[in-house]
DRENDO-1510 file (C-alpha; in Angstrom, 1 decimal, always signed):
<recs>
REC; n; res; u; v; w
REC; 1; ARG; +50.3; -31.0; +56.1 .
REC; 2; MET; +51.2; -31.7; +52.7 .
REC; 3; LYS; +47.3; -31.8; +51.5 .
REC; 4; ASN; +47.3; -28.1; +52.2 .
REC; 5; GLY; +51.0; -27.7; +50.2 .
REC; 6; PRO; +51.6; -27.9; +46.7 .
REC; 7; PHE; +50.3; -31.6; +46.1 .
REC; 8; ALA; +46.6; -30.0; +47.1 .
REC; 9; ALA; +47.3; -26.9; +44.7 .
REC; 10; PHE; +48.5; -29.8; +42.0 .
REC; 11; LEU; +45.6; -31.6; +42.7 .
REC; 12; ALA; +43.0; -28.1; +42.6 .
REC; 13; ALA; +44.7; -27.6; +39.1 .
REC; 14; LEU; +43.7; -31.1; +37.5 .
REC; 15; LEU; +40.6; -31.0; +38.7 .
REC; 16; LEU; +39.7; -27.8; +37.1 .
REC; 17; CYS; +41.7; -28.6; +34.0 .
REC; 18; ALA; +39.1; -31.9; +34.3 .
REC; 19; GLU; +36.2; -30.0; +34.4 .
REC; 20; ALA; +37.2; -27.2; +31.7 .
REC; 21; THR; +37.7; -29.9; +29.2 .
REC; 22; ALA; +34.1; -31.6; +30.6 .
REC; 23; GLU; +32.0; -28.4; +29.9 .
REC; 24; SER; +34.0; -28.3; +26.0 .
REC; 25; ARG; +32.9; -31.5; +25.5 .
REC; 26; VAL; +29.4; -31.3; +24.1 .
REC; 27; ARG; +27.3; -34.6; +24.8 .
REC; 28; ILE; +25.4; -35.2; +21.1 .
REC; 29; ASP; +22.2; -36.2; +23.1 .
REC; 30; GLU; +17.9; -35.9; +23.5 .
REC; 31; THR; +19.0; -32.7; +25.9 .
REC; 32; ASN; +21.4; -30.3; +23.4 .
REC; 33; PHE; +20.5; -31.2; +20.2 .
REC; 34; PRO; +16.6; -32.0; +20.2 .
REC; 35; ASP; +15.6; -32.5; +16.8 .
REC; 36; ALA; +16.6; -36.1; +15.3 .
REC; 37; ALA; +17.0; -35.1; +12.0 .
REC; 38; PHE; +19.6; -32.0; +13.0 .
REC; 39; ARG; +21.2; -34.8; +15.9 .
REC; 40; ALA; +21.9; -37.0; +13.2 .
REC; 41; TYR; +23.7; -34.3; +11.3 .
REC; 42; VAL; +25.7; -32.7; +14.0 .
REC; 43; GLU; +26.8; -36.7; +14.6 .
REC; 44; THR; +28.9; -36.6; +11.3 .
REC; 45; LEU; +30.8; -33.8; +12.6 .
REC; 46; ASP; +31.8; -36.0; +15.9 .
REC; 47; GLN; +35.4; -37.1; +14.2 .
REC; 48; ASP; +36.3; -39.3; +16.4 .
REC; 49; GLY; +33.1; -40.4; +17.0 .
REC; 50; ASP; +33.0; -41.2; +21.0 .
REC; 51; GLY; +29.9; -39.5; +20.9 .
REC; 52; PHE; +31.4; -36.2; +21.6 .
REC; 53; LEU; +31.9; -33.0; +20.0 .
REC; 54; THR; +35.3; -31.1; +21.5 .
REC; 55; GLN; +35.7; -28.0; +21.3 .
REC; 56; ASN; +38.0; -28.5; +18.2 .
REC; 57; GLU; +36.0; -30.3; +16.4 .
REC; 58; ARG; +33.2; -27.6; +17.3 .
REC; 59; ASN; +35.3; -24.6; +15.9 .
REC; 60; ALA; +36.2; -26.7; +12.7 .
REC; 61; VAL; +32.8; -26.0; +11.8 .
REC; 62; THR; +32.5; -22.9; +9.2 .
REC; 63; TYR; +30.2; -24.5; +7.0 .
REC; 64; ILE; +26.7; -26.4; +7.8 .
REC; 65; ASP; +24.2; -27.7; +4.9 .
REC; 66; VAL; +21.2; -29.2; +6.1 .
REC; 67; SER; +19.2; -28.7; +3.4 .
REC; 68; GLY; +15.6; -30.8; +3.2 .
REC; 69; SER; +16.4; -33.0; +5.9 .
REC; 70; ALA; +13.0; -32.3; +7.9 .
REC; 71; ILE; +14.3; -30.6; +10.9 .
REC; 72; GLU; +12.2; -28.2; +12.7 .
REC; 73; ASP; +14.1; -27.4; +15.2 .
REC; 74; LEU; +18.0; -26.0; +15.5 .
REC; 75; THR; +18.5; -26.2; +19.3 .
REC; 76; GLY; +22.6; -26.9; +19.7 .
REC; 77; LEU; +23.1; -24.5; +16.7 .
REC; 78; ALA; +24.9; -22.1; +19.0 .
REC; 79; TYR; +27.1; -24.9; +19.6 .
REC; 80; PHE; +29.4; -24.1; +16.3 .
REC; 81; PRO; +30.1; -20.3; +16.9 .
REC; 82; ALA; +32.9; -20.5; +14.1 .
REC; 83; LEU; +29.7; -21.0; +11.6 .
REC; 84; GLU; +30.6; -18.7; +8.6 .
REC; 85; VAL; +27.7; -20.4; +6.2 .
REC; 86; LEU; +24.6; -21.9; +6.7 .
REC; 87; ASP; +22.1; -23.5; +4.5 .
REC; 88; CYS; +18.8; -25.0; +6.3 .
REC; 89; SER; +16.4; -24.3; +3.4 .
REC; 90; HIS; +13.5; -26.5; +2.6 .
REC; 91; ASN; +12.9; -27.3; +6.2 .
REC; 92; ALA; +10.1; -26.7; +9.1 .
REC; 93; LEU; +11.5; -24.1; +10.8 .
REC; 94; THR; +9.2; -21.8; +12.8 .
REC; 95; ALA; +12.3; -19.7; +14.3 .
REC; 96; LEU; +15.8; -19.2; +13.6 .
REC; 97; ASP; +18.6; -17.4; +16.5 .
REC; 98; MET; +21.5; -16.9; +15.0 .
REC; 99; ALA; +23.0; -14.2; +17.2 .
REC; 100; LYS; +25.8; -16.8; +18.6 .
REC; 101; HIS; +27.6; -16.9; +14.8 .
REC; 102; PRO; +29.3; -13.3; +14.7 .
REC; 103; LYS; +31.1; -14.9; +11.5 .
REC; 104; LEU; +28.1; -15.6; +9.8 .
REC; 105; SER; +28.2; -14.7; +6.4 .
REC; 106; ALA; +25.7; -16.3; +4.3 .
REC; 107; LEU; +22.4; -17.7; +5.5 .
REC; 108; TYR; +20.3; -19.6; +3.4 .
REC; 109; CYS; +16.9; -20.4; +5.1 .
REC; 110; TYR; +14.4; -20.2; +2.7 .
REC; 111; HIS; +10.9; -22.3; +2.1 .
REC; 112; ASN; +10.6; -22.8; +5.8 .
REC; 113; ALA; +7.5; -21.7; +8.6 .
REC; 114; LEU; +9.4; -19.1; +10.2 .
REC; 115; THR; +7.3; -16.7; +12.0 .
REC; 116; SER; +11.1; -15.4; +13.6 .
REC; 117; LEU; +14.2; -14.3; +12.2 .
REC; 118; ASN; +16.8; -12.8; +14.2 .
REC; 119; VAL; +19.8; -12.1; +12.1 .
REC; 120; SER; +20.8; -8.7; +14.1 .
REC; 121; GLY; +24.0; -9.8; +16.1 .
REC; 122; ASN; +25.7; -10.9; +12.6 .
REC; 123; PRO; +27.5; -7.9; +11.2 .
REC; 124; ALA; +29.7; -10.3; +8.8 .
REC; 125; LEU; +26.6; -11.1; +7.0 .
REC; 126; THR; +26.5; -10.4; +2.9 .
REC; 127; LEU; +24.1; -13.0; +1.8 .
REC; 128; LEU; +20.1; -13.8; +3.3 .
REC; 129; ASP; +17.8; -15.6; +1.6 .
REC; 130; CYS; +14.7; -16.0; +3.5 .
REC; 131; ASP; +12.6; -16.3; +0.9 .
REC; 132; ASP; +8.8; -18.3; +1.4 .
REC; 133; ASN; +8.4; -17.9; +4.8 .
REC; 134; SER; +5.7; -16.0; +7.0 .
REC; 135; LEU; +7.7; -13.4; +8.2 .
REC; 136; ILE; +6.2; -10.3; +9.7 .
REC; 137; SER; +8.1; -8.2; +10.5 .
REC; 138; LEU; +12.8; -8.5; +9.4 .
REC; 139; ASP; +15.1; -6.5; +10.9 .
REC; 140; VAL; +18.4; -5.9; +8.5 .
REC; 141; THR; +19.6; -2.3; +10.2 .
REC; 142; HIS; +22.6; -4.3; +12.1 .
REC; 143; ASN; +24.1; -5.7; +8.9 .
REC; 144; ALA; +25.8; -2.8; +7.1 .
REC; 145; ALA; +27.9; -5.3; +5.0 .
REC; 146; LEU; +24.4; -7.2; +3.4 .
REC; 147; THR; +24.7; -7.4; -0.2 .
REC; 148; ASP; +22.3; -9.8; -1.3 .
REC; 149; LEU; +18.2; -9.7; +0.6 .
REC; 150; TYR; +16.0; -12.3; -0.6 .
REC; 151; CYS; +13.0; -11.9; +1.1 .
REC; 152; GLN; +9.8; -12.4; -1.1 .
REC; 153; ASN; +6.2; -14.2; -0.8 .
REC; 154; ASN; +6.7; -13.1; +3.7 .
REC; 155; GLN; +4.1; -11.3; +4.8 .
REC; 156; LEU; +6.6; -7.9; +5.3 .
REC; 157; THR; +4.3; -5.0; +6.3 .
REC; 158; SER; +7.6; -2.6; +6.1 .
REC; 159; LEU; +11.4; -3.2; +5.4 .
REC; 160; ASP; +14.5; -0.6; +6.2 .
REC; 161; THR; +17.4; -0.7; +4.2 .
REC; 162; THR; +18.7; +2.0; +4.7 .
REC; 163; ALA; +21.7; +1.1; +6.9 .
REC; 164; ASN; +22.6; -1.2; +4.2 .
REC; 165; PRO; +24.8; +1.4; +2.0 .
REC; 166; ALA; +26.9; -2.1; +0.3 .
REC; 167; LEU; +23.4; -3.3; -0.9 .
REC; 168; ILE; +23.4; -5.0; -4.4 .
REC; 169; TYR; +20.5; -6.9; -4.4 .
REC; 170; LEU; +17.1; -6.3; -3.3 .
REC; 171; ASP; +14.0; -9.1; -3.7 .
REC; 172; CYS; +11.4; -8.7; -1.7 .
REC; 173; ASP; +8.4; -9.3; -4.1 .
REC; 174; GLY; +5.2; -10.5; -2.9 .
REC; 175; ASN; +5.0; -9.3; +0.7 .
REC; 176; ALA; +2.5; -6.4; +2.2 .
REC; 177; LEU; +5.2; -3.1; +1.6 .
REC; 178; THR; +3.2; -0.1; +1.4 .
REC; 179; GLY; +6.5; +1.9; +1.7 .
REC; 180; LEU; +10.3; +1.2; +0.6 .
REC; 181; ASP; +13.4; +3.2; +0.6 .
REC; 182; VAL; +16.3; +2.4; -1.5 .
REC; 183; THR; +17.7; +6.2; -1.4 .
REC; 184; ARG; +20.3; +5.2; +0.7 .
REC; 185; ASN; +21.4; +1.9; -1.5 .
REC; 186; PRO; +23.5; +3.7; -4.4 .
REC; 187; ALA; +25.2; +0.4; -5.1 .
REC; 188; LEU; +22.2; -1.1; -5.9 .
REC; 189; SER; +21.5; -2.8; -8.8 .
REC; 190; VAL; +18.8; -5.6; -9.0 .
REC; 191; LEU; +15.0; -4.1; -7.3 .
REC; 192; GLU; +12.7; -6.4; -7.3 .
REC; 193; CYS; +9.6; -5.2; -5.2 .
REC; 194; SER; +6.9; -6.6; -7.2 .
REC; 195; ARG; +3.3; -7.8; -6.1 .
REC; 196; ASN; +3.1; -5.8; -3.1 .
REC; 197; GLU; +1.4; -1.9; -2.1 .
REC; 198; LEU; +3.7; +0.2; -2.9 .
REC; 199; THR; +2.0; +3.6; -4.4 .
REC; 200; ALA; +5.2; +5.7; -4.6 .
REC; 201; LEU; +8.9; +4.1; -5.7 .
REC; 202; ASP; +12.0; +6.5; -6.0 .
REC; 203; VAL; +14.9; +5.6; -7.7 .
REC; 204; THR; +16.5; +8.6; -8.4 .
REC; 205; ASN; +19.4; +7.6; -6.0 .
REC; 206; ASN; +20.5; +3.9; -7.9 .
REC; 207; PRO; +22.8; +5.4; -10.4 .
REC; 208; VAL; +23.9; +1.8; -11.0 .
REC; 209; LEU; +20.4; +0.0; -10.9 .
REC; 210; ASP; +20.1; -2.7; -14.2 .
REC; 211; ILE; +16.9; -4.7; -13.5 .
REC; 212; LEU; +13.6; -2.9; -11.8 .
REC; 213; GLU; +10.2; -4.8; -11.3 .
REC; 214; CYS; +7.7; -3.3; -9.7 .
REC; 215; TYR; +4.8; -4.9; -11.6 .
REC; 216; GLY; +1.4; -5.5; -9.3 .
REC; 217; ASN; +1.7; -2.7; -7.1 .
REC; 218; ALA; -0.2; +0.6; -7.0 .
REC; 219; LEU; +2.5; +3.0; -8.5 .
REC; 220; THR; +0.7; +6.1; -10.2 .
REC; 221; ALA; +4.4; +7.6; -10.6 .
REC; 222; LEU; +7.8; +6.1; -11.7 .
REC; 223; ASP; +10.8; +8.2; -12.8 .
REC; 224; THR; +14.1; +6.2; -14.2 .
REC; 225; ALA; +15.4; +9.2; -15.8 .
REC; 226; ARG; +18.4; +9.3; -13.2 .
REC; 227; ASN; +19.3; +5.1; -13.9 .
REC; 228; PRO; +21.1; +5.0; -17.4 .
REC; 229; GLN; +22.3; +1.7; -16.5 .
REC; 230; LEU; +19.2; -0.1; -16.8 .
REC; 231; ILE; +18.3; -2.5; -18.9 .
REC; 232; ALA; +15.0; -4.4; -17.6 .
REC; 233; LEU; +12.0; -2.1; -16.5 .
REC; 234; GLU; +8.6; -4.3; -15.7 .
REC; 235; CYS; +6.4; -2.1; -14.4 .
REC; 236; TRP; +2.9; -4.1; -15.8 .
REC; 237; ASP; -0.2; -3.7; -13.7 .
REC; 238; ASN; +0.3; -0.6; -11.7 .
REC; 239; ALA; -1.6; +2.9; -12.0 .
REC; 240; LEU; +0.7; +5.1; -13.9 .
REC; 241; THR; -0.4; +7.9; -16.4 .
REC; 242; SER; +3.0; +8.3; -18.0 .
REC; 243; LEU; +6.4; +6.7; -17.9 .
REC; 244; GLU; +9.4; +8.4; -19.8 .
REC; 245; VAL; +12.5; +5.8; -20.8 .
REC; 246; THR; +14.5; +8.4; -23.3 .
REC; 247; ASN; +17.2; +8.7; -20.6 .
REC; 248; ASN; +17.8; +4.8; -20.6 .
REC; 249; PRO; +19.8; +3.7; -24.0 .
REC; 250; GLU; +20.5; +0.9; -23.2 .
REC; 251; LEU; +16.9; -0.6; -22.0 .
REC; 252; ILE; +16.5; -4.0; -23.6 .
REC; 253; VAL; +13.1; -5.3; -22.3 .
REC; 254; LEU; +10.1; -2.7; -21.6 .
REC; 255; VAL; +6.9; -4.4; -19.8 .
REC; 256; CYS; +4.3; -1.8; -19.1 .
REC; 257; TYR; +1.4; -3.2; -19.6 .
REC; 258; ASP; -1.7; -2.8; -17.8 .
REC; 259; ASN; -1.6; +0.8; -16.2 .
REC; 260; SER; -3.3; +4.1; -18.2 .
REC; 261; LEU; -0.2; +5.5; -20.3 .
REC; 262; THR; -1.6; +8.0; -22.2 .
REC; 263; ALA; +2.2; +8.5; -24.2 .
REC; 264; LEU; +5.1; +5.7; -24.5 .
REC; 265; ASP; +8.6; +7.4; -26.7 .
REC; 266; THR; +11.0; +4.5; -27.3 .
REC; 267; THR; +12.6; +6.5; -30.0 .
REC; 268; HIS; +15.8; +6.6; -27.6 .
REC; 269; ASN; +15.9; +2.9; -27.0 .
REC; 270; PRO; +18.1; +1.1; -29.9 .
REC; 271; GLU; +18.3; -2.0; -28.1 .
REC; 272; LEU; +14.9; -2.5; -27.3 .
REC; 273; THR; +14.0; -6.4; -27.6 .
REC; 274; VAL; +11.1; -6.8; -25.8 .
REC; 275; LEU; +7.9; -3.8; -25.8 .
REC; 276; GLU; +5.0; -5.2; -23.9 .
REC; 277; CYS; +2.2; -2.0; -23.3 .
REC; 278; HIS; -1.5; -3.7; -24.6 .
REC; 279; GLY; -4.0; -2.8; -21.9 .
REC; 280; ASN; -2.7; +1.5; -22.0 .
REC; 281; LYS; -4.8; +4.3; -23.1 .
REC; 282; LEU; -2.4; +5.0; -26.1 .
REC; 283; MET; -3.7; +6.6; -29.5 .
REC; 284; SER; -0.8; +5.9; -31.2 .
REC; 285; LEU; +3.3; +4.6; -31.0 .
REC; 286; ASP; +6.7; +4.7; -32.9 .
REC; 287; VAL; +8.5; +1.8; -32.7 .
REC; 288; THR; +10.2; +2.2; -36.0 .
REC; 289; ARG; +13.3; +2.6; -34.1 .
REC; 290; ASN; +13.5; -0.2; -32.8 .
REC; 291; PRO; +14.4; -2.8; -35.1 .
REC; 292; GLY; +15.6; -5.0; -32.6 .
REC; 293; LEU; +12.5; -6.1; -31.4 .
REC; 294; THR; +11.4; -9.9; -31.2 .
REC; 295; ASN; +8.8; -9.9; -28.5 .
REC; 296; TYR; +6.2; -7.2; -28.6 .
REC; 297; SER; +2.2; -6.8; -27.7 .
REC; 298; PHE; +0.9; -3.4; -28.3 .
REC; 299; SER; -3.2; -4.3; -28.3 .
REC; 300; PRO; -5.8; -3.3; -27.3 .
REC; 301; GLN; -5.5; +0.1; -25.9 .
REC; 302; THR; -8.7; +2.2; -24.9 .
REC; 303; PRO; -8.0; +6.0; -24.7 .
REC; 304; GLU; -10.1; +8.6; -23.8 .
REC; 305; ALA; -10.5; +12.5; -24.9 .
REC; 306; LEU; -12.6; +15.2; -23.4 .
REC; 307; VAL; -14.3; +16.9; -26.2 .
REC; 308; PRO; -15.7; +20.5; -25.7 .
REC; 309; GLN; -18.7; +21.7; -27.1 .
REC; 310; CYS; -19.1; +23.6; -30.3 .
REC; 311; ALA; -22.4; +25.1; -30.1 .
REC; 312; GLU; -25.7; +24.2; -27.9 .
REC; 313; GLU; -26.2; +20.3; -27.6 .
REC; 314; ARG; -23.7; +19.7; -30.1 .
REC; 315; TRP; -20.3; +18.0; -29.8 .
REC; 316; GLN; -17.8; +17.6; -32.6 .
REC; 317; ALA; -14.3; +16.3; -32.9 .
REC; 318; GLU; -11.6; +16.3; -35.6 .
REC; 319; LEU; -9.7; +12.6; -35.3 .
REC; 320; SER; -6.3; +13.9; -37.2 .
REC; 321; ALA; -5.9; +16.7; -34.5 .
REC; 322; LEU; -6.6; +14.5; -31.8 .
REC; 323; ILE; -4.3; +11.5; -33.3 .
REC; 324; ASP; -0.3; +11.9; -33.6 .
REC; 325; GLY; +0.4; +10.4; -37.2 .
REC; 326; TRP; -2.9; +10.5; -38.4 .
REC; 327; ALA; -1.6; +9.5; -41.9 .
REC; 328; ASN; -0.7; +5.7; -39.6 .
REC; 329; VAL; -4.3; +5.5; -38.8 .
REC; 330; SER; -6.4; +3.0; -41.1 .
REC; 331; GLY; -9.7; +1.1; -40.5 .
REC; 332; VAL; -11.7; +4.0; -39.3 .
REC; 333; SER; -14.8; +2.8; -37.2 .
REC; 334; VAL; -17.3; +4.7; -35.7 .
REC; 335; SER; -20.2; +4.2; -33.3 .
REC; 336; GLY; -22.5; +6.6; -31.5 .
REC; 337; ALA; -22.0; +9.6; -33.5 .
REC; 338; ALA; -21.7; +10.8; -37.3 .
REC; 339; TRP; -18.6; +10.7; -39.0 .
REC; 340; GLU; -18.1; +13.3; -41.9 .
REC; 341; ASP; -15.5; +15.1; -43.3 .
REC; 342; GLY; -12.8; +14.0; -40.6 .
REC; 343; LEU; -15.2; +15.3; -38.0 .
REC; 344; VAL; -16.8; +12.8; -35.4 .
REC; 345; VAL; -20.1; +14.6; -34.6 .
REC; 346; TRP; -23.4; +13.7; -32.2 .
REC; 347; ASP; -25.9; +16.0; -30.9 .
REC; 348; ASP; -27.1; +14.3; -27.0 .
REC; 349; ALA; -24.7; +14.5; -24.3 .
REC; 350; ARG; -25.8; +11.4; -22.9 .
REC; 351; VAL; -23.4; +9.8; -25.4 .
REC; 352; GLN; -19.8; +8.7; -25.8 .
REC; 353; PRO; -19.3; +7.8; -29.3 .
REC; 354; THR; -16.1; +5.3; -29.6 .
REC; 355; VAL; -13.7; +5.3; -32.6 .
REC; 356; ALA; -11.9; +2.2; -33.4 .
REC; 357; TYR; -9.2; +2.2; -35.5 .
REC; 358; GLN; -5.8; +0.5; -36.0 .
REC; 359; TYR; -2.4; +2.6; -36.2 .
REC; 360; GLU; +0.5; +1.6; -37.9 .
REC; 361; THR; +3.6; +1.5; -35.5 .
REC; 362; GLY; +6.4; +0.1; -37.9 .
REC; 363; MET; +6.0; -3.6; -36.8 .
REC; 364; GLU; +2.1; -4.6; -36.5 .
REC; 365; PRO; -0.8; -2.5; -36.6 .
REC; 366; MET; -2.3; -1.4; -32.6 .
REC; 367; LYS; -5.5; -1.8; -32.1 .
REC; 368; VAL; -7.2; +0.9; -30.8 .
REC; 369; THR; -10.8; +1.9; -29.4 .
REC; 370; LEU; -11.0; +5.6; -28.9 .
REC; 371; THR; -13.8; +6.7; -26.2 .
REC; 372; LEU; -15.2; +10.6; -26.8 .
REC; 373; LEU; -16.0; +12.2; -23.6 .
REC; 374; PRO; -18.6; +15.0; -24.2 .
REC; 375; GLY; -17.6; +18.1; -22.1 .
REC; 376; CYS; -18.6; +21.4; -21.3 .
REC; 377; LYS; -17.7; +24.9; -23.6 .
</recs>
């Protein structure tokens, strides 16, 4: 009868306690931590050296740095529920699931071979660096606290940051993005979205944007009128035909070469120190109001001008009317047409005469080759 009484209850309680203790103790072995390199790191977290991790030992782990450890598998990471910062960069990981780490605030997993990354269960995440992987998708729609996102050099075709209102730094350079919506990221200070496949980019809702790098895309237009704090703009190697920077008085760096710009006004950018605008279609350029320029490149320029037919099989172009600031032009040389009293004259519709000249910018002369295209009356 005593076995069915208080003593039996006591034994049952002891048994439950023993089972709970056993469950809270995690053996450091190949079953729980199959990757040998990661298992070796976990052994350093075993404070009493008994080959097990107690609940207290596991809860005490808030920071893990296993960068550059040749790790292929982080199975067992879920045993550390209090984890706040993980640096597993420079390894050989192909998948990473952070679902068991609700307190995670920073994740560094760059330079791996990741094709899968799950951070949907990390509402406290503020920094994510997954550069240089093989990700084809990335879901950060459940990370409202995110302020810094680095995902360059992956294979992303889309990226949704509309649920990240606190985002300050976004680097998605070197992907395959065909669109990018940053209109719901009002705190954005740095945007690096170069080397993608963007045909449009709207930054009109980013009033505190300081740095914009969008080179190597297919942009045909770019409006920075609502970015008064902009200090650096790199938009080279696009298809821009115009660029307005008169509302960017703090601009220090402007790199816009290899576009199709036909005009460029930098007279409202007194802080400008870098201007690289070669490889466009400029006929003239005035940098006399940019006395701080120390790094600049203006040449060559290859503009075109359509010349209406003035008579039967005859075209003539008055260069002083075509080129603003004619007084700054020197060294004129005409090919494919006659050069008479300031007029370029020719009578063959198959000919596109060229006019080579130098334009005095206020710094170094800009070398221009203007092509005249015969038009109709």
